[in-house]
PyMOL commands that place a pseudoatom at each C-alpha (Angstrom):
pseudoatom trace, name=CA, resn=MET, resi=1, chain=A, elem=C, hetatm=0, pos=[11.030, -1.803, 0.541]
pseudoatom trace, name=CA, resn=ALA, resi=2, chain=A, elem=C, hetatm=0, pos=[14.247, -0.263, 1.849]
pseudoatom trace, name=CA, resn=GLN, resi=3, chain=A, elem=C, hetatm=0, pos=[14.219, 2.301, -0.954]
pseudoatom trace, name=CA, resn=ILE, resi=4, chain=A, elem=C, hetatm=0, pos=[10.672, 3.351, -0.104]
pseudoatom trace, name=CA, resn=LEU, resi=5, chain=A, elem=C, hetatm=0, pos=[11.540, 3.733, 3.583]
pseudoatom trace, name=CA, resn=ASP, resi=6, chain=A, elem=C, hetatm=0, pos=[14.581, 5.804, 2.641]
pseudoatom trace, name=CA, resn=TYR, resi=7, chain=A, elem=C, hetatm=0, pos=[12.491, 7.990, 0.315]
pseudoatom trace, name=CA, resn=ALA, resi=8, chain=A, elem=C, hetatm=0, pos=[9.876, 8.502, 3.043]
pseudoatom trace, name=CA, resn=LYS, resi=9, chain=A, elem=C, hetatm=0, pos=[12.519, 10.315, 5.092]
pseudoatom trace, name=CA, resn=ASN, resi=10, chain=A, elem=C, hetatm=0, pos=[11.893, 13.294, 2.772]
pseudoatom trace, name=CA, resn=GLY, resi=11, chain=A, elem=C, hetatm=0, pos=[8.949, 14.417, 4.905]
pseudoatom trace, name=CA, resn=TYR, resi=12, chain=A, elem=C, hetatm=0, pos=[6.520, 11.507, 4.616]
pseudoatom trace, name=CA, resn=SER, resi=13, chain=A, elem=C, hetatm=0, pos=[5.062, 9.500, 7.494]
pseudoatom trace, name=CA, resn=ILE, resi=14, chain=A, elem=C, hetatm=0, pos=[4.343, 5.851, 6.829]
pseudoatom trace, name=CA, resn=VAL, resi=15, chain=A, elem=C, hetatm=0, pos=[0.983, 5.114, 8.441]
pseudoatom trace, name=CA, resn=LYS, resi=16, chain=A, elem=C, hetatm=0, pos=[0.538, 1.577, 7.133]
pseudoatom trace, name=CA, resn=THR, resi=17, chain=A, elem=C, hetatm=0, pos=[2.236, -0.949, 4.884]
pseudoatom trace, name=CA, resn=TYR, resi=18, chain=A, elem=C, hetatm=0, pos=[0.154, -2.974, 2.438]
pseudoatom trace, name=CA, resn=SER, resi=19, chain=A, elem=C, hetatm=0, pos=[1.585, -6.177, 1.040]
pseudoatom trace, name=CA, resn=ASP, resi=20, chain=A, elem=C, hetatm=0, pos=[0.525, -9.089, -1.117]
pseudoatom trace, name=CA, resn=GLU, resi=21, chain=A, elem=C, hetatm=0, pos=[3.796, -10.978, -1.379]
pseudoatom trace, name=CA, resn=ALA, resi=22, chain=A, elem=C, hetatm=0, pos=[3.956, -13.930, -3.757]
pseudoatom trace, name=CA, resn=LEU, resi=23, chain=A, elem=C, hetatm=0, pos=[0.500, -13.302, -5.204]
pseudoatom trace, name=CA, resn=SER, resi=24, chain=A, elem=C, hetatm=0, pos=[-0.049, -13.036, -8.925]
pseudoatom trace, name=CA, resn=GLY, resi=25, chain=A, elem=C, hetatm=0, pos=[-1.422, -9.833, -10.403]
pseudoatom trace, name=CA, resn=PHE, resi=26, chain=A, elem=C, hetatm=0, pos=[-3.607, -12.101, -12.511]
pseudoatom trace, name=CA, resn=LEU, resi=27, chain=A, elem=C, hetatm=0, pos=[-5.747, -13.066, -9.517]
pseudoatom trace, name=CA, resn=ASP, resi=28, chain=A, elem=C, hetatm=0, pos=[-9.227, -11.684, -9.079]
pseudoatom trace, name=CA, resn=ALA, resi=29, chain=A, elem=C, hetatm=0, pos=[-8.769, -8.333, -7.302]
pseudoatom trace, name=CA, resn=ASN, resi=30, chain=A, elem=C, hetatm=0, pos=[-11.270, -9.429, -4.649]
pseudoatom trace, name=CA, resn=LYS, resi=31, chain=A, elem=C, hetatm=0, pos=[-8.806, -12.133, -3.561]
pseudoatom trace, name=CA, resn=ILE, resi=32, chain=A, elem=C, hetatm=0, pos=[-5.884, -9.746, -3.018]
pseudoatom trace, name=CA, resn=GLU, resi=33, chain=A, elem=C, hetatm=0, pos=[-6.276, -8.716, 0.613]
pseudoatom trace, name=CA, resn=GLY, resi=34, chain=A, elem=C, hetatm=0, pos=[-3.573, -6.024, 0.737]
pseudoatom trace, name=CA, resn=LEU, resi=35, chain=A, elem=C, hetatm=0, pos=[-4.959, -4.322, -2.357]
pseudoatom trace, name=CA, resn=ASN, resi=36, chain=A, elem=C, hetatm=0, pos=[-8.466, -4.375, -0.924]
pseudoatom trace, name=CA, resn=ASP, resi=37, chain=A, elem=C, hetatm=0, pos=[-7.216, -2.888, 2.359]
pseudoatom trace, name=CA, resn=LEU, resi=38, chain=A, elem=C, hetatm=0, pos=[-5.483, -0.115, 0.393]
pseudoatom trace, name=CA, resn=ILE, resi=39, chain=A, elem=C, hetatm=0, pos=[-8.649, 0.667, -1.553]
pseudoatom trace, name=CA, resn=THR, resi=40, chain=A, elem=C, hetatm=0, pos=[-10.787, 0.681, 1.609]
pseudoatom trace, name=CA, resn=ASP, resi=41, chain=A, elem=C, hetatm=0, pos=[-8.387, 3.018, 3.411]
pseudoatom trace, name=CA, resn=ALA, resi=42, chain=A, elem=C, hetatm=0, pos=[-8.178, 5.306, 0.370]
pseudoatom trace, name=CA, resn=LYS, resi=43, chain=A, elem=C, hetatm=0, pos=[-11.961, 5.639, 0.344]
pseudoatom trace, name=CA, resn=ARG, resi=44, chain=A, elem=C, hetatm=0, pos=[-11.783, 6.667, 4.012]
pseudoatom trace, name=CA, resn=PHE, resi=45, chain=A, elem=C, hetatm=0, pos=[-9.086, 9.274, 3.236]
pseudoatom trace, name=CA, resn=TYR, resi=46, chain=A, elem=C, hetatm=0, pos=[-6.757, 7.482, 5.669]
pseudoatom trace, name=CA, resn=PHE, resi=47, chain=A, elem=C, hetatm=0, pos=[-3.696, 8.824, 3.815]
pseudoatom trace, name=CA, resn=SER, resi=48, chain=A, elem=C, hetatm=0, pos=[-2.693, 11.436, 1.257]
pseudoatom trace, name=CA, resn=TYR, resi=49, chain=A, elem=C, hetatm=0, pos=[-0.060, 9.553, -0.770]
pseudoatom trace, name=CA, resn=VAL, resi=50, chain=A, elem=C, hetatm=0, pos=[0.879, 6.014, -1.739]
pseudoatom trace, name=CA, resn=LEU, resi=51, chain=A, elem=C, hetatm=0, pos=[4.561, 5.207, -2.158]
pseudoatom trace, name=CA, resn=VAL, resi=52, chain=A, elem=C, hetatm=0, pos=[5.136, 2.242, -4.458]
for i in range(1, 52): cmd.bond("trace and resi %d" % i, "trace and resi %d" % (i + 1))
show_as sticks, trace
zoom trace
């Protein structure tokens, strides 16, 4: 996370942080709350970029 925050100093504004710590990528996507929030916000054009 620290590397992303450092990279964002290059002219990016962090509007929200999405996280699904300690969850397996093998779970049903509907059960991964942070991912679903990201998808919902993307559909609403809440941001222009995603830093991963």
